[in-house]
N, C-alpha and C positions, 0 to 999 in steps of 0.2 A: 511588800515584795516577798518577804519570807513566808508569810501566810499563803500567798498566791503560789509560791513554789511547792509548798507542802500540799496544798489542795490539788494542784496540777498532777502531782505524783500520785495522790490518793485516787484521783479520777481514773487515771490509766490503770492502776491496780484493780479497781473495782470493775472497770470495763472489761478487762481480761477475765476476771473471776466470773463475771455475769455470763460470759460467753460459754463457760464450761458447766453451767448449772444444767442437770439432766431433767429435772422436773419443770413443767411448763416452760419448755426451752424457747418456744416462739416468743413469749412475753420477756424473758430475761435477755435473749438475743437482741430484741428491739431496744431494751434499756441499754445494752452494751453499745450499740450503734449511736445512740443519742449521747452517751458519755464520751465516746470517741470525738464527737463533733465539738464538745466543750473545749477540748485541749488547745486547739489553735487560738480560740478566743482568749482563754486564760493566758496563753503565752504573750499575746500582744498587750494585754492589760498590764503585764509586768513592766512594759516599756513606757506606760503612760502615767500622767499625774492626775490624781482625783481632786476634783474641786471641793468635795465634802468628804474628808478623810473619815470622819466618825460614821457617816452613813455607809461608806464603802466598807469599813471594818465590820459593822454590824451585819451587812449583807453577806460578807465572806464568812463570818462566824456561823451564820444561819446556814450557809451552803455546806460548811464543814459538818455541822451537826446532822443535816439531812443526808449527807454522804455517808456518815457513820451509821445512820439507820439502814441505808441501802446495804452497806457492807455486812451489817449484823444479819439482815434478811437473807442475803446471799449465803452467808456462812451457815445459817440454819438450814437452808435448802440443800447444802452440800453435805452436812454432817448427819442429819437425822435420817431415820429408817425411810425407805421409799414408800412403804405402805402407810406410814404416818403422813408423809407429805402429800399423798393422794387424798387422804381424809380431809386435809386442810387446804386442798388446792384453791377453794373459793377464797378463803382468807388470805392465802399467799398472793393470789393474783391481785386481790383488793389492796393489800399492803403495798405491792409493787407499783400499782397505779397511783396510790396516795403519795408514796415517797418520790416518784417521778414527777408528779405535778408540783410537789413541794419544792423540789429542785428548780422547776420552772419559775416558781414565784421568787426564789432566791436570786435567779438570773435577772429577773425583772427589777428587783430592788438594786441590783448591782448596776443596771443600766441607767437607773435614776440618780445614782451617786454622781454622775456627771464626769465624763472623760473626754478628752479631746481625741476621739477615735477617728480612724480613716473610714470612709464611706463603706468600703468593703467589709471591714471588721464589724461596723455597726449593723450591716445587713446580716451578717452571719450570726451575730448575737441576737437579733430579733428572730431569725429563722429558727435557731436552736431553742430560744425561749418558748416560741409558739409550739415547737415539737413537744417539749416536756409538758406544757400546760394542757395540751389537747390529747395527751396520751390516753389511750383506752386499751386495757388488757382484758382478755377473757380466757377463762379456763377452757380446756379442750372439751369438745362436746362428748367425746368418748368417756373421759373421766367423770363428767357430770352424770352421764347415764349410769355409770358403775355406782356412783354415790347414791343415786336415787334408788337403785336396786338393793344396795346395802341397807339403806335406811328402811326401805320397804320390808326387808327380811327381818329387821330388828323389831320393827313396829308389829308385824304379823306373827312374830315368835316362830319364824321358820326353822324347823329342825331337820328337814329332810336332807340327806347327804348329797343328792343330785344338785340341789340348789346351791349347796355350799361349794361343791366341786366346780360348777360353772363359774360361780362368783370369784373364787380364789384364782382360777386360770385367767379370767378377764383382768383382775387386778395385776397379776404377774406380767401379763403381756403389756398392759397399759404403762407400767413403770419400768419395763425393761429387765425384768427378772426372768432367768431361764425357767421354763415350766418343767422343772424336775423336783421331786420331793426334797432332796437335800438342800437345793438352793432356796426353795419356798420356805422350808423349816428354818433356815438360817435367817431369812428376812422376818419371819414371825417372831423369832427370838429377839431380834433387834427391836421389833415393834412392841413386844412386851416390856423391854427395858424402858422404852419411852413411857409406857403406863406407870412403871414404878417411879420414874422421876417425877411424874405428875402427883402421885401419891405423896412423895416427899415434899412437894411444893404446895400441898393441900388443895390442889385444883380438883375438887371432888366430882364436879359435874362432868368435866371432860374425862376424868379417870373412869367414871361409871359408863360413859358412852364407849370408851375404848374396851372396857371389859366385855361389853355386849358384842362388840365387833370381834374380839378374840374368841369368844364363846361360839359365835357363829361360824367363823372361818375354821375353828378347830375341828369341826364336823367333817371337813373335806378330807378326802384321802391324801391329798398332796401335803396336808398339814402334819403328817406323820412320817418319820424316817423309815427307811426300809427295814431296819432292825426292829423297830417297834411293831410294824405291821407283820413281820414274820413271827415275832413272838406271840402276837395275837392269834395267829393261825395255829401255832403250836398248842396254845391253851385251848382253842376252840375244837381242835381235831383230836384231842388226846384220848378220848374214849370212843371214837368213831371208827367203824370198820368199813368194809366195802359192801354197802347195802344200797337199796333203792331210796331215792329222795322221799322225805315225810310230807304227806298232804298237809295243807294249812288248816288250822282250827277255823270254825265258822266265824268266830269273832274277828279274825284277821281280814275278812272280806268285806269290802265296801258295799252297802246295800244298793248304792247307785251304779257303781262301775262294774260290780261283780268280779272285782279282781282284789288281789292282796294289796293292802294299803301301804303307801310309802311314807306319807306325812299325815297320820291320823289326827283329826281334831274333833272336839266335842261341841255340839250346838247346845243352846240353852234348853233343848228338849231332852238333854242327856243322851242323845243318840250320836254315835261316832260314824264319821265319814271321812273319805279322802278329801283333803283340803281343796284341791283343784275342782273336784266334783261338786262339793257343796257350794263353794263360791260361784261356780257357773249356774247352779240352781237358783241362788239368790239373785244373781246379776240378771237372770231372765225374767224377774218380776214376781217370783214366787215369794210368799210371806209365810208359808206354812212348812212344817217339818215334812220332808218327802216320804218318810216312812210312817209316821204316826198321823200325819195330816193335821196336826195341832197347830193353830195359828200362833205365830211367834211375834213378840214385840222386841225381843233382844236378839240381835243377830250376831253377837259376839262369838268368836271361834276360839276355843281353848285347846292348845296342844294336849293330846293324850299320851303323856310321857310314858306311862307304864306300859300301855298297849304298844307303843312304837318300840320300846325296849324288847317286849316279848316277840314282836314280828322280827326285829333285827336278830335276836338270838336263833329264832327258827330259820331265818334266811341264812345266817352264818353256818348253821348246822347242815343245811342242804348244799351250801357252797362246798363244805368240806367233803360231803359224801360224793358230790359230782367230780370233784378234783381227783379224789382217790379212785373212783371208778374209771375215769378217763385214763389215769396212769396205768391202771390194771389192764384196760383194753389195749393200750399202746404196747405194753409189755408182751402181749400175745403175738405181735408181729403179723397180725392178720390185716389184710388190706381193707376189708369191710368194717371191721372193728375200729381200725386205725381212723378211717374217715369219719365214723360217728364221734369218736373221742375228740378229734380235732374240731369238728363242728361245735361240739359242746364247750370246748375250751374257749373258742372264739365268743360263744354267747356269754360264757361266764365273765369274760373281760368287758363285754359291752354292758352287762348288767351292773358291774361295779369294778372301778379301777383298782380297788384293793386286791382284786383277784389276780392281777398281774403279779403282785408280790406273793400271794398265797400259793399260786400255781409253781412259782420258783421255789418256795419254801418246801413243797412237797417233792422237789427234784424231778419235776416233769419235763423240764427243758431238755436234759440229756435224752429222754425217751423220744421226744419230738425229732431230735437230730438222728436218732437210730432208725426211726421208721422211714426217714428220707432215703435210707440206703436200700429200701425195697424197690426203688426206681419205678414206682407207680406214679403216673402223671397226676392223677386226682389226688393221691395222698400228698404228693409234693406241693400241689397248689394249696391244699388246705393247711399243710405245714407251714408253708411261707406266710400265708395269711395270719395264722396264730403267732408266728415269730414277729411278724411286723407289729402286731398289737402288743406283744409282751416286751419288745424292746423300745417302744415309743416313749421317749422322755424317761427312760429308765436305765441309767448308766450301769447299775449292778447287773440287771438282766442282759444287757449288751455284752458286758465283760464275760458272763457265764457262757453265752452263746459262742463266743470266740474261743473260750478256753476248752470247751468240750468238742471242738471240731466243726461247729456249725458253719463257719465261714467257708470251709471247703465244699460243703453240701449246697450252700447258697450259690456260690460261684459256679458250681457245676450246672445249676438251673439257669444261669445267665446265658448259657449257650443253646438253651432250648427255646425255640421261637415262641411257643405257647406260654411259657413261663417266664420269659426274659424280663418283661416290664415289672411283674410282681417281685422277682428276685432282685432286681436292681433297686426297688423301693426298699427292700429289706437291708440291702447293702448300704444304702444311703443312711438308714436309721443306725446301723451298726457303726458308722463312721461319724455320727454326730458327737459334738463336744470334743473332748480331749482324748479320743480313743486311739492312742499311738500304737497299742499292740495290734488293733485290727489293721490299721494302716500298714504297719510293718509286715504283718502276715500276708496281707493281700499283695503287697509289692514283691514278695518272694515267689509268688505263683505267677510264673510267666504266662501260663495258658489263661489264667484269670485276666490278666492285663490285656492280653490279645482279644479275648472275648469283649472286654470293656471297650476297647478301641474300635473293634468292629461295629458294636452297637452305637458308638459315638458317631462313627462315619456313616451310619444309617440314619443320622439325625435324631437319635433317641435323647431327648433332653435330660432324663434322669442319669443316663450313662455319663453325659458331661458333668453333671453335678458330682457324681461319684469320683470321676477323675480329678476334678478340681479339689475334692477333699483329700485326695492322695498326695497333692502336690505340697505337702508340708515341709519338705526338705529338698535340698539340692540333689541328694542321692535318688530320691523318688522321681524327681523331674527328669533326671538323666535316664533312669530306668524306663520311664514312659516314653521318652524320646526314642529310645531304641525299638519301641513298638510303633513308631511313626506318629506319636501324639506329641506334637511339637510346640503347641501354642504356649504352654508354661515356659518352656525353654526360651522361646522368643521374648516373652515378657520379662524374664529374669535378665536376659542380655540387655534389654533397654532400661530396666528399672531396678534391677537387683543391686545388692552391695557389690563392692569390688571383688570380694572373694567369690560371690555367686556368679558373677560375669566370667571369671576366670574358669570356674567349673564348667559353665555352659560351653565356653569355647573349647575346653578340653574335650568335652563330650562330643561336640560337633566334629572335632578332628578325629575322634576314635570311631564314629558311627560309619563304618564301612558299608553298612547295609542301606544307606540313604539312597532312595530312588532319585533319578534325574528330575522327576516331577516334584519331589519334596525339596531337592536343592533349589529348583526354580521358585517354589513357594517361599522358602526362607529368604531368598534374595529379594523377592517382591515385597516381603514384610519387613524389609529394612535391617537385616542382621549384619550386612556387610559394613554399614557405618560404624556400629560399635566395635566390630572386630578390627576395622581400619584404625580406630583410635587406640585400641589396645596394642596394635602392632607398632605404632609410633611411640608407644609408652617407653619410659626409661627402665621399667621393671622387666626383668628377664623372664620371670614366670608368665606375665601377661603377654609378652611378646611371643614366647614359645607357643602358648595356647592359641593365640590368634593366628599365627602362621600356619599351624596344623589345620585349623578350621578353614582358613582361606584356601589351603591346598584342596581340601576335601570338596568345598563348594565350587571351586574354579573349573571343575570338569563340566559344569553346565554352561552352555553357549551364551545364554543371557547373563549369567553372572560374570563370565569373562568380559563382556562389554561393559557391565556396570563397574567392575573393578578398574578397567582401563580408563573409563570416564571419571572415576574418582581419583585418578592420578597415582594408582598403586604401583605402577611399573618402576619408576625411579626409587620409590621407597623400598620395594622389594630388592632392587639392585644394591641399595646401600646395605640391606641386611645380608645379602649374599656375600658381599665383599668385606663385611665387618669382621675384625679379629676377634671380637668379644663373643660372638655367638657360637654355640656348639654346632657340630656337623648336622645333627637332626634338624635344626632350625634352618640351616642353609639349604638342605635338601628340600625342605618344604617350601622355601622361598623360591628355589630353582624350578620346582615343578609348577608352582603357581605362575611364575614368570612365563614358563613355556606355554601353559594353557591360555594365559592373557594374550600372548603373542599370536597363538593359533586362532583364537576367537575374534581377533581384531584385524581381519583381512581387508575390511572396507573403510578404515579410518586410521589416522595416524595416532601413535601413542603419545599421551600428554602427561605433564605433572599435575600437582594439585592446583596450580594457578591456571591451568589450561594451556600452558606452553608446550610446543612440540618437543618430544624427547629426542636427543641426539643419538640416532640409532647407530650411526658409524662409530661414535665414541663408545657406545654400549657394547657393540660387537668387539672392538679392539680390547676393551677392558676385560670381556669374558675370555677371549682367546689368550690374553696375557696372563690372566689368573689361572687358566687351565694348563698353560705351558711352563710357567716360571716358578710358582710357589709350591711348597711341600703340601700345602692345604689344597692347592689346585688338583693334586693327584687324587686326593680323596673326593674332590667334588667334580671330577671329570665327567661322570655319567649325567648328573643333574645339569651341568653347564652345557653339555652337548644337547640336552633336551631343550634348553633355553634357546640355543642357536637354532635348533631344528624348528621351534616355534616361530622364531623370528624370520627364518627362511621361508616360511609358509605365509607370512603376514603381508600386508599391503606393501611394506618395504622390503620384500623378499629379494628383488633383484639387487638392491643396494647391498643387502646383507651378504649375498653370494659373492659380490664383487669385492667386498672388504675381506671375506674369508680367503678368496683367491690372492689378493694383495698381501695378506698376512701369511702366505704359504700354508694355508690352512688345509688345502686338498691333500697335500703330501703328508701332513700331520695325521689327517683322518685315515688315509690309506694305511699309515703305519700302525694305527690302532686296531686294524683288522687282524694283525698277527701278534700274538703274545699278550694282549691286554686281557683284563678281567672280562668275563662274559657281559656283565652289565655295561661296562664301558664300550665294548665292541659292538653290542646291540645299539647303544645310543649313537655311536659313530655311523652305523649302517642307516639308521633313521635320517640322520643329517645328510649323508651322501645321497639317499633316495630323494630328499626334498631339493637337493641341488642338481640332480641328475639331468633334468631337461635342459638346463642351460650349461652344464659343466660336464657333460658326458665324455667329451673328448679329453678334457683335462684329467678326469678320473682314470680313463684308460691309459693315457700317457704315463701317469704316476705309477699305475700297476705294472705297466710294461718296463719302465725305467728301473723300478725298484725290484723287478723280477718277482713280483707277487701275484701275477695273473693266474698261475696255475693254483696258488693257494686260494685265490678269490673263487675260482671255479670249484675247487674241492669244498670250500665253505658252503657253497649252494648245496652241494650233495649231502654234506655231513650235518649240517645245522638241524637241530631238533625242533626249533621254533618255526612254525609255518609263517608267522608274520615276517620274521627276519628273512627267510628263504624268498618270500614274495618280494620283499624290498630289494634284496640282492639281485633277483631276476630283473626287476624293473631298472635297476642301475645298469645291468648288462644290456637291457633293451635300449638304453640311451647311447651306447658306443656308436661310433661312426660306422656307417654301412658299407664303406669302401671295401674293395676286394682284399686289400692287404690286412686290414683289421679283422675281417671275417676269417681269413686263413689263419691268422695268428691265434684267434680264438678257438678255431677248429683244432689247431695243434695242441692247445691247452686242454683239449677234452670238453670244450663248452657244449658242442652239439649233443653228444651223448648225455651229458649232465641235463641239459635242458629237456631233451626228449623224455628223460626218466621222470622229470617233474611234471610233465603234462598229464601223465597217467597215474590214477590212484592217490591223488592228493586233494586237499581242500580246494574249493572253487576259486579262492583268492590266489593260491599258488598256481593253479592251472591257468588262470587268466594271465598272470605275470609271465609264466612260461611261454604262453602263446604270443605275448608281446615281444619276447626275445626271439621267438621263432620267425616272427614277421621279418626281423633283420636278416636271418639266414636264408629266407626264401626270395630275397631281392632278385629280380630277373637278370641283373648285371653279372651274377656269379652262378652260372649254370652248373659247374662242377659241384659247388656246395649244395645246389638244389638236388642234384643227382644223389649225393650222399644221403640226404634226408629222405629221398624217395626210396632208396634202397633199404632205409631203416623203417619203412612202412608208414611214413608220415600221412599219406592220404587217407588211409582207413582211420587213423587217429582223428584227423580233422573232420571227417565225415561223422564220426561218432559224436564229437562235440557239437556239430551242427544240429544233431538231433536231440541231444540231452544236456547241453552245457548251459551256462548262464548267458544272458543277453550279451555281456561284454565279451565272454569266451566265444560265443558264436560270431561275433563281429570280427573278432581277431582271426578265427579259423577262416572265415570267408575271405578276408583280405589276403591270408597266406595262399588260399586256393586261387585267388585272383592272380597272385604273382606267378603261380605255376602255369595258369592258363595263358598268360602273356608269353611265357617261353615256348608253349606248345605251338604257337603260330610259326616259330622258327625251326622247330624240330620235326614238325610234321612233313612228310614227303609223299609224292604221288605213288600209287600202287604199281607194282611191277609184277609180271607173271613169273611163276617158278615151276619147275618140273621138266621131264623129258619131253622131247618133241613128239614122241609116239603116244604120249598120254595127254589128256586135256590139262592145260596149265591150271595151277591152283591160284585163285585170285584172293588175296587177303581181304579181311573185312575193312570196309571203308567207314571212317568216322563221319556221321551225318553232319557235324558242325564243320570240322576242319577239312572235309572232302580228300582226306588222305589216310594213309596208315597210321593208326593211333593206338597207344596202350599207355597204361600208367607208368610202366618201367621205362619205355623209350621216349615218349613225348611228354610225360607228366600230365596227361589229358584228364581233366576233371569230369568230363562226360563219361569216360571209361571208368572212372573211380566211383560212379553213381552218386556224385555229389550234388547234382542239379536238383533233385527232389528236396533235399535239406535247404538249399539256397532259396528255392521257391517258397518254402514254409516260413523263411524269415520275413517275407514281404507281408505276412499276416500281423507283423508288429510294425505298423507304418512309422510310429514315432521314434523307434529305437535306432541306435547306430548300426544294429545288425542289418536292417533293410538297406541302409546306405551301402554297406559292404557288398551285399548280394547284388545290387544294381551295378556296382563297379565290376563284379565278376561277370555279370551277363554282358557288359559292354564289350568285353574281350571277344565275344562271340561274333559280334557284328561290326567291330571297328575296322576290320580289313575287308576290302572288296572281295578277296578270295573266299572268305568264309561268311560274308554277310547273308546271302540268301539261305544257305543251309542253317546258319546259326538263327536267322529270324524264324524259319518255320519250326526249328526245334523248340525255340522259346515259346512260339505260339501254341504248339501241341502240348507244352509243359504248363500252359496257363500262366506263364511268367509275365507276358506283356500285359494281360489284363489286370493283374494284381499290381504290376508296377504303375499303372495309371492311377491306382488309388493313392500313391505316394504324392501325386501332384497336388492333392487337396490336404492330405493328412501327414505327410512325411516331414522330416526335419528339413532345415533350409538346404543342407548339403544333399539330402536325398532327392529333393525337388530338382536341384540343378543336375544331379547325375541322371535322373530319370529323363529330363529334357535332352541331355546329351545322347541317351540311348534311343529316344524317339527320333532324334535328328538323323541317326544312322539308319533306323528301321524305316523311316518314311522316304528313303531314297528308293525303296522298292514299292512299285505301284500296288501290288496286292496287299502290302501291309498298310498303305494309305487308305485303300478302299475298305479294309477290314476294320481299322481302328479310328478312322477319321471322326465318325460320330461321337465316340466315346471320349476322344482326346480334346476336341476343339474347346469345349467349355472351361475345363480346368486350365488349358493353355492360355485362353483369352484372360482368365482371371490372374494368371501369373504375369501375363504381358502388361496388365494394368497395375497390379499391386505387389509384384515381386520385387526382389532386389534389383539393382542396376544391371548386374550380369545376367540374372535370370530373365529379365525383361527382354533384353536383346536376343538371348537364345530362343526364348518362347516365340518372339516375333518371327525369327527365321524359320522355325518349324511350322508356324502358321502360314508363312509364305509358301513353304513346301506343300501345304495342303490346299493352296490357292484360296485361302481364306481372305488374304489381302494381296493386292497386286504387287506391292514391293515392300521391302523392309522400311517402314516409316521410321523417321527420326524420333517419333513418339515412343518407339520401343527402345 
């Protein structure tokens, strides 16, 4: 039992360790899974009795020994150099397979020891044993290819730098080492220490192989640190000036390729060729020397080390000359010379990676940045190309570009459409690795961030990768969020640390520039859930941040519904009434509550469990909080906004009734005088939302409290157009009886309202016209006359021609009211003058057949209002068209004016345009038009003129209109003799 416990613990430890091995991961992860499968088998074995204790003990001891071997193998693969492990990947995989199968044999011995096992555990034991015994591990194909290439290079004595460069990059990528000289050099140093350990252990054969590997890899550029390469440049360029490159010696030229050799080798004929060329010659079947044509029996190729060294010295000398010449050209600040210099710098880097360090050592990078200031497109394109090569996998060059101001020049090119992609690729290189200075500088450039976000919005993938690199800190994420790049902020809210979530919530609360579309997107991507959880947190910092964020997001209508469905309303109410929270938090809670209530007009508010909120109780709580406590005085404005929102919600009628029951109307009226502006404005909003159902109550309170004149003065003196508009709409809701209107007139309301009609915003004008409708009621002729004397007709006609649709509709209704009164004020003409002279006959109104004028009879015909009313019919689906038909109806509703009115409307083209409303008007417009036609078609000539055009739309209404319209349309059709009688069908 003790041994089993020890082995079980060992199995789990080895399984975990195997999972973390980085070399040959697939093999070791498979071993880890197999070891995990042993644990439940061993756990049950501890509870069983073995028939043969000796055999069981031997099996367990063997299992422990093999587990120790597995542990040693895993430790070696964890501790040793990654380059060393790649060289031994074949033996590592083989050892892993052998030890795995040996563990399987141990399990088989254990099963033969004989235990009284359950059927399930026996099946598991057999399954696990078979897994181990049949295990097959293979080294990755990529690593095997690299090993073959390495062995080939050693066998063929490859000395060319290009071969070594390619090989060391492939090795680094295969084992997960960053392809940077510093990292590769560090790994090579570790590899060399492994060779030294082999020497100490007298493992000469393996030591010799590793020396050959080190010698080959050391020829690669990446094997040298930046300091070493720059020192080599200093030595190579010490006596070189600005001259033309030196031509190669003839011995440097390969007789086959006619080019300077890279890896010169000597054949048995003692002639030297480029390795790749002579190998190709022999591979094609030739057996003679290509230059001497001598038949060869020995095809061995020997590296020509001395020639290779001479070629390298000549190459390095020319590299130095070209680098200095390029620098000289760049310093001239000439566009053509700069282009040539930048092209050659790119070629130098392509020819040898070492030149990226040599160019930097010559201080060429600052000159590249300077020529970018020439603002020439081609110079900048070549400069960006050169910079991208110079900083690729080179942290020191990246840092220098940033330090000499290159970041600013690159960022400037991001905004240029033709250079954008190239500039973004350079930025991405500059941000590779741990380049915090580049990130910090870039995040300080607002224009740069805007350019990046714009490119990201244009679906540029490199821009997205650059932005992702910048999201290395909460501060950067917040900065990018202010540019409308919100994805990292969303991720942090969902998956970040507690502090990060708080920071993101605070940022959301402070982002006043968030568009409604972005707020909707944030809601759709699920940020409301995490914010809601933070809001119910006991931590004040989290709660405060979440409340501000929810306040900001709640201005979007979809988010309002989402918050309501999540049960936010009662939780926010708790925050609002909590004595622990500061005022700022309560204000945020109140505004969010108001927005939720306003956006939830079609559904009941619920809590987190889906139960309906007790709205009556909530309103009573809010009014009580506002009236009674000292804190309520501070929170009056936000509480009023909550009540305003509730009054506009689905439960608006209930809310208004509760406010009335709690004497809330009088309280609100009291706030109009003496309260702080914010509180007064909030009270006006609430009164406006209640006005349609409580206009009489509001008027009574104003009259009783002797605040009516103050109310009227407030309309005239308030600087806020929104508040004036709401006050006017409250006034428009007052009762239209004569006594109320006269009281308002005495308080100066008429003059004040007329002043608001002219020279104000469209919203104020519309509201003022709504109030004027009350003053133009036909029941109060004296009040109408006062308005006429003030020139109301010309104002209304102007609005008909240039106002908003709502303003036109209200102006038309006011004109209709005047037209109704005209019928009573108009009188037949009488002759005037002396009997000896021809009597003067006054002008007769064509509609009213009597003496009319604007001043005496309020006639809208004389006021030239009809053309404007006819024009409203061109907007058939608007409320303005309804009002125009109502005004025209006054011309024909009376028998005395019907004929004159009908012909007048006919000549004004009003009847023909009205017929269009039968098909395209609103429901009210259709009904009013049918009423108009009913009066018109009492005249034979009107029936004859319009019967053909009217019958089809009338039939359509008689069949598919509302119940009322069906009846009316049927009667009109009967007038037209289209049907014999009014059928019950209609």
